[in-house]
C-alpha positions, 0 to 999 in steps of 0.5 A: 559140481561144487563140494557143498552141492555134492554134500547137499545131494548126498544128504538129501538122498534116501538110503535103504538096505538091500532087503528093503530095496528088494521088498519095496522096489515098486515104491522106490521106483515111484520115488525115482520117477518123481525125481528122487534118488535112492541109495542102496546100501549093504551093511550101511555101505552104499553100493548102488544108486537108483536114479531116473533114466534118461528120457527114451527116444520116440520111434518104437525101436527102444534099445535098437533105435540105432538100427531104425534106418537100416531097412532103408540103407539095405534097400538102397544097397540092394538097388545099387547092387542090382544096378551094378549087376545089370550094368556088368551083364549088359557089358558081358552081353555086348562083349559076347555079341561083338565076339560073334560078329 
């Protein structure tokens, strides 16, 4: 980002002190939802910036969205495990019967 644009952003950004941020958090969040950024300062020194979070993804899993397909993956693994166990059981049964003959 060009220096002039960074400077313009900093000048346009609103700065509040910690006490005001604590007492006016709801109002500050409304400003952030409108796209504004708010700098929180302690003794005039910026320490944090409130900015709009990236849009949440749909799916209802929130922070666990990476696990959304996990149930399907487990079910597929379960099917594979059952197939392997059944195959091995059939082979052992055949071996047993071959030993009886």
